[in-house]
C-alpha positions as CSV (number, residue, x, y, z in Angstrom):
1,M,168.7,92.6,66.9
2,K,167.2,89.6,68.5
3,M,166.9,91.4,71.8
4,K,164.7,94.1,70.1
5,S,162.5,91.6,68.4
6,C,162.0,89.8,71.7
7,K,161.0,93.0,73.4
8,N,158.8,93.9,70.5
9,E,157.0,90.5,70.7
10,M,156.7,90.8,74.5
11,S,155.3,94.3,74.0
12,K,152.8,93.1,71.5
13,K,151.7,90.3,73.8
14,S,151.4,92.7,76.7
15,N,149.3,95.0,74.6
16,F,147.2,92.1,73.4
17,N,146.6,90.9,77.0
18,K,145.7,94.5,78.0
19,S,143.2,94.9,75.2
20,K,141.7,91.4,75.9
21,K,141.3,92.3,79.6
22,A,139.7,95.6,78.6
23,Q,137.3,93.9,76.3
24,I,136.3,91.4,79.0
25,G,135.7,94.3,81.4
26,L,133.5,96.1,78.9
27,E,131.5,93.0,78.2
28,A,131.1,92.4,82.0
29,I,129.9,96.0,82.4
30,A,127.5,95.7,79.4
31,S,126.1,92.4,80.8
32,I,125.5,93.8,84.3
33,S,123.9,96.9,82.8
34,L,121.5,94.7,80.7
35,L,120.6,92.7,83.8
36,L,120.0,95.9,85.8
37,F,117.7,97.3,83.1
38,L,115.8,94.0,83.0
39,F,115.2,94.0,86.7
40,L,114.3,97.6,86.6
41,G,111.7,96.9,83.9
42,M,110.3,93.9,85.9
43,Y,110.1,96.1,89.0
44,L,108.2,98.8,87.1
45,I,105.7,96.2,85.8
46,Y,105.3,94.9,89.3
47,L,104.5,98.4,90.6
48,A,101.9,98.9,87.9
49,K,100.2,95.6,88.6
50,D,100.3,96.2,92.3
51,T,98.5,99.5,91.9
52,E,95.9,97.8,89.6
53,I,95.3,95.2,92.4
54,I,94.9,97.9,95.0
55,V,92.3,99.8,92.9
56,L,90.5,96.5,92.1
57,R,90.4,95.5,95.8
58,E,88.9,98.9,96.7
59,R,86.2,98.4,94.0
60,L,85.4,94.9,95.1
61,D,85.1,96.1,98.7
62,E,82.6,98.8,97.6
63,R,80.7,96.2,95.6
64,E,80.7,93.8,98.6
65,D,79.1,96.6,100.8
66,C,76.5,97.3,98.2
67,L,75.5,93.7,97.8
68,K,75.6,93.1,101.5
69,L,73.2,96.0,102.2
70,A,70.9,95.0,99.3
71,N,70.7,91.4,100.6
72,T,70.1,92.6,104.2
73,I,67.3,94.9,103.0
74,N,65.7,92.0,101.0
75,N,66.0,89.7,104.0
76,A,64.4,92.3,106.4
77,Y,61.5,92.7,103.9
78,S,61.1,88.9,103.4
79,L,61.2,88.0,107.1
80,G,58.2,90.2,107.8
81,D,57.1,92.9,110.2
82,Y,59.2,94.2,113.1
83,V,62.4,92.4,112.0
84,E,65.6,94.3,112.9
85,I,68.9,93.4,111.3
86,T,72.3,95.0,111.9
87,V,75.0,95.0,109.2
88,Q,78.3,96.9,109.0
89,I,79.5,98.7,105.9
90,T,82.8,100.3,105.2
91,E,82.0,102.8,102.4
92,N,79.6,105.7,101.9
93,I,76.5,104.4,100.3
94,T,73.6,106.2,98.7
95,I,70.2,104.5,98.5
96,E,67.7,105.7,95.8
97,P,64.4,103.9,96.5
98,G,62.7,105.5,93.4
99,Q,65.2,104.0,91.0
100,Q,65.7,100.8,93.1
101,R,69.4,101.4,93.3
102,I,72.2,101.5,95.8
103,Y,75.3,103.5,94.9
104,S,78.8,103.8,96.2
105,E,81.6,105.8,94.7
106,N,82.6,103.3,92.0
107,S,79.8,100.7,92.2
108,F,76.1,100.2,92.2
109,C,73.6,97.4,92.7
110,T,69.9,97.1,92.4
111,I,67.2,96.2,94.9
112,P,63.7,94.9,94.1
113,L,62.0,97.2,96.6
114,R,60.8,100.8,96.4
115,T,59.5,100.9,100.0
116,I,62.8,101.9,101.6
117,S,63.3,105.0,103.7
118,Q,65.6,106.6,106.3
119,N,62.7,107.4,108.6
120,S,59.2,106.2,109.2
121,S,57.6,107.8,106.2
122,L,57.9,106.8,102.6
123,T,59.2,109.7,100.4
124,Y,61.2,107.9,97.6
125,D,64.0,110.5,98.3
126,S,67.6,109.3,98.1
127,F,69.7,109.2,101.2
128,T,73.3,108.6,102.0
129,L,74.6,106.3,104.7
130,Q,78.0,106.8,106.4
131,P,80.3,103.8,107.1
132,G,79.6,101.9,110.3
133,N,76.7,99.7,111.6
134,M,73.4,100.0,109.8
135,T,70.1,99.0,111.4
136,I,67.6,97.7,108.9
137,T,64.0,97.4,110.2
138,N,60.8,96.2,108.6
139,D,57.9,98.3,109.8
140,N,54.7,97.0,108.2
141,G,56.3,96.5,104.8
142,L,58.4,99.7,104.9
143,V,62.1,99.0,105.3
144,I,63.8,101.6,107.3
145,V,67.6,101.9,107.1
146,N,69.5,104.0,109.6
147,N,73.1,104.5,110.8
148,G,72.9,102.7,114.0
C-alpha cells in the first residue's frame, strides 16, 4: 500500500508541476501579448502624428512662399522705380490685386498694394504664378510680377 501512496503522491506532484509550468507559460504569453499591443498602439499614434507633421510642414511652406512674395512686392514698391528683384517660390500662387490678397492652396496673406499686375497695364485682374523664379519689377509705381 505504501508503494501506491508514494506513486499517488509523486503523480500529484508531477501534475502540480505541469499545471504550474502551464500557468507560467500562459502568463508569459499574456505579458508578451500585452506588450505587443502597447507597442502597436504607440506605433499607430506615431504614424498619426507623423502625418500631421507632414501636413503642417506643407502648409507652413505655402505660407512661407506667400509671405516671401508679399514682402518682395512691398520691397520692390518701396525701393522705387525700375527696381528688379528675383525671388523663388515652390507653390502655385494666385495674386488678386483688387482684394489685396495672395493665395496658395491652403494659405493666404495680404498685401498693402493694389497696383500689381502680370503685365505693364493695371487691370486689377487676378493671375496665377507657377513655382519657380519670380521677377518683380517696379515700373513707375506699378509692380509687375512675372514668372522669370
